[in-house]
N, C-alpha and C positions, 0 to 999 in steps of 0.2 A: 798374864805375864808371858810375853813371847819375845824371842830374840834369835838371831843367827850368830854364827861364830864371829867374834870380835865385838858383838853387841854388849851393852852394859845393863845389868839388872839392878834396879833400885829397890832396896828392901828396907822398910821402916818398921820399927818396933821398940822394944825396951830390953835392956840387959844383954846386949850383944857383946859387950867388952868388959864383963865383970872381972875376969881373971887374965885372959890373954887376948891377943889380936883375934878378931873373929875369923873363923874358917868356914868357907862355903863349899858345899858339894852339890852337884847336879847328878843324881844317880850315884855312880861310883867314881865320877870324875871331879877333881878339885878345880874350882873356879877361882882364879886369882882375884884377890880383894884389892880394889883401886882405892876406895875410901872405907875406913872402918871406925865406927864410933859406937857409943853405947846405944844410940837410937837410930843410926843410919848406916847401912852397908851398901856399897856399890861394888858389884862383882862383874868381872869380864867373862863372857862365855868363851871357853877355850875350843880349839879345833878338836873334833872328835866327840864333843858332848852331844847327847841325844835327849829327847823328851823324857822327863822323869820327875822325881821328887827333889825339890830344892830344900836343903837343910842348912841352917846357920848354927855353928857350934862355937862355944867359947869355954875353954877349960874342960870340965867334965859335964857341961850342960849343953843341951841341944834344943833347938826350936822345934815346933811342929813342922811337918813337911808340907810344902806347897806344891801343887801341880805346876809344872813349868814346861811350856811349849817351846821346843828348840827346833828351828828349821834345819832340815836335812839337805845337804847338797845333792842335787840330782844331775847336774851337768857342769862341766868346766871348759876351760880353753875357748871361751866365747868373748864377744865384745858387744853386748847390748848397750843401746843408748836411749831406750824407751821401753814401754811396756812389752812383755811377751804377749802373744795372742794364743788363745785356747779355743779349739774347735768343739763342736757339740759332743764329740766322743771323749774329749779330755786330752787329746794330743796337744803338745805345746810347741809353739814356733817362736824362734828367737834369732837374733842376728849376730854376725861377725861384721860389724859396721866398718871398722877401720878408720884411719885418719882421712881427712878430706882428699879425695883423688887417689886413694890407695886401692889398688886392685888386689882382691883377696881370692883365695882358692874357693872358698864357700861363703856365700853371702847370707844365706838363711838356713838354719838347721831345724829339723823336726825331732822332738823328743817324744817317743811313743809311751804307751801306758806302762811299759816295763822299764821306762827311763833309759832306753837305748837312744843314743844321739846319732842321727844320720843326716848327711847332706840333703838339702831339699832344693835350694836354688844356688847355682854356681855363678852364672854370668850376670852380675849386677854390681854396680859401683855404689858404695856407701848406702846400703840398705838401712833405713832409719825407722820410720813408723810402720806398724802392722795393725790391720783391722780386718775382721770378717764381715761380709754382708749376710743377709738372711738366707741366701742360697748356698752358703758354704764356700764362697769364693774369697780368697785371701788377697788383700790389697797391701802393697808395699810402696812406701815413698823412698825416693832417692834424693838426698840433699846435694848430691853431686851435679845432677843435670836437671833437677826440678820435675822429674817424671814420676807419675804414680803408675805402678804396674798392677795388672790383674792376673791372679794365678789360680789355676784349677787345682782340685785336690790331688791330682797326680803330678803337679809341679810344672805344668806348661804355663809360661809367662808371656803376656802380651801387654802392649802399652794401652793404658786406660785414658790417661790425660797427660799433656805436657805443659811446660811453661809455668810451673808452680813456684818459681823462685828457688829459695833454699828450702825445699819441701821437707817437713818433719812430721808433726802430729797428724793423725788420721782418726776419724770417727764417723759413724753413720747415725742419722736421725731415724725416727720411726717411719718416715715416709720413704726411706731408702736413698736419700741424698747423702753424698759423701762430703765431708768437710776436711780441708787440707790447710795446714798451717805453714805459711812461708815465714820463717823466723825473722825475716827483715821487717815484719810488721803487718802482714796481710793474712786474713783468713778467707779462703775461697770456699764457696759452696758449689758442688757439682751435682746437678740434678740427675735423676736416673737416665735421662736421654742425653747426658753429657753436656748440657748447657752450663757455662761457667759464669758465676756471679761473684762479685766482691761482697762478702757477708759482713765483715767487720775489720777494723784496724786496731792494732795494739802497739804498745812500746816494743821495739825490737828485742829479741832475746839473744843473750850471748851464747846460748847452747841450742835450744829447741823449744818449740811449743809442744805441749802434751794435752790431750783432749779426753773428756768423758762426758757423756750425756746423762743428766739426772732425770728422775721420773717427772720432774716439773717441766721438762721440755727445754730447759736451758742447757747450753753448751758451757761446760766448765773448762777453764784453760789455765795451765801453769806454764810459765816460761821464765826461767831465772834471768835476772838482770844483774847489773853491778851492785844493786842494793843488797844489804845483809838483812833486810826486813821486807822480804818479798811477799807477794800476795797471790791468791787464786782469784781469777776473774770469773764471772759468769756472764753469758751473753744470751739475751732473749731471742725469741724466734724472729723478731724484726731487726736484730743486729745491734741492740742497745747494750752497751758494756757497763758493768758495774763491778765493784770489788765485793767478793763474797767473804774472803777472810784474809787478813793481813797479819804478818808476824812469823813467816816461815823463812828458813834458810835454804836457798837453792831448791825450790819446789820443782819436781819433775813428774814422773808417771802418776796417773790418777785412775781410780776405779771406785764404783759405788757398790754397796751391798743392797740386798732387796728391802732393807729397812730405810733406805735413803741416806745412810751415812757415807760420807766421802772419805776415801783413803788417799793419802798423798805421800809419795817418796820425797822426804824433806828432812830438815832438822827443826826442832822446836826447843827453844830456850837452850840451844847449844847441844842438844842430844839428837843424834842422827838415827834415822830409821823410817818407819811408816807412821805418819800422823793421822789419826782418825778425828774427823770433825762431824759433830752431830747436827741435827736440824736447827738447834739453837745457836749454832756456830761456836760451840765449846770444843776445844781441841785437847787431845791427849796423845802421848806417844804410845802407839799400839804394839809395834814391833821395834826392837832396838837392833841396830846393825849398821856397819859402815858401808859406804859405797853403793847403796841401793838406788837404782835409777828408775825402776818400774815394777809393776805388780799386775797380777790377774787372778781372778777367782776361777776355780775349776768346778766341773759338775759334781765332784765328790766333796765339795765344801772346804777344800783346801785353798791355801793362798800360795801362789807361785811368786817368788821374789827374784828380780833380776838385779844382780850387782854388775859392776863394770867388767867382770870376767866369768861369771858363773850364774847358775840358777839354783834356788833353794825351794823346798816345799815345807810349809808350816801347816799342820792340821788344826786349823782354827775353828772348824765347825760352823762356818758362816757361808751363807748362800750369796753369791754375787748377783747384781742386777743383770738381767739379760742384756747383751750388747745392743740389740735392736728390738 
């Protein structure tokens, strides 16, 4: 059971409303009850709640305590539109993307291990997707001009490739090729020597493509459309596209854990957050929370969650799949 502020915790049991309306606490903080019945309680996580024991009380009776993982805000005043990126040391990189064509003071921020947020890249329009290569170089797509930039660890940026359309999602395969998503419908493959290939075509996205490679070698792609029943595609090494899972609302950022489970920023059956899909394509809401657009695992087995204006850390104890 995990959530961030504004998320909803679903609690099932018996005898929750024997005398009075159920009362839910997370540690010492009261969580407002959205739905309360004898067998089902849905409580909203308030601002200021932290990981602790969740207890449902009614009258003079209380339930057993459940461990509850609550994400802690580690940065704000941001504008991510995709996954954050995490380097091998655990530093986190995220964007202030801005609206199309908007020039912002800082395009990319670095959040260090003490959760200090510092400007990393200043001169860049509409920084969108982020990805590290095996050498520790950060790549950033700009949906403004279709350029992908290569950035050194000390923040020196240079053009890596141009002409990528409305460039959004980025990911590296095990051979070091970079994949770039033009949300108008094309996925490009850029070889290590910068040769450009059209890898696959998809239905255009109203927002962005989001990428993650699975251990099976497939490229997994989310890209919200006008449908309320969207899917995650996967693409073989030869560019063949198939539906991996259908039934998500506005799927965005993707990440895998080292057990092969896929995590998607999306909604499932109307509940928003991070959806986890196992190898049998069974889906469950893993983290509840509004406005989540991306996620990334850290070396300390935490999960970093990017909302439309902030970053959160949830100590889920899960190891992420290596990026490359």
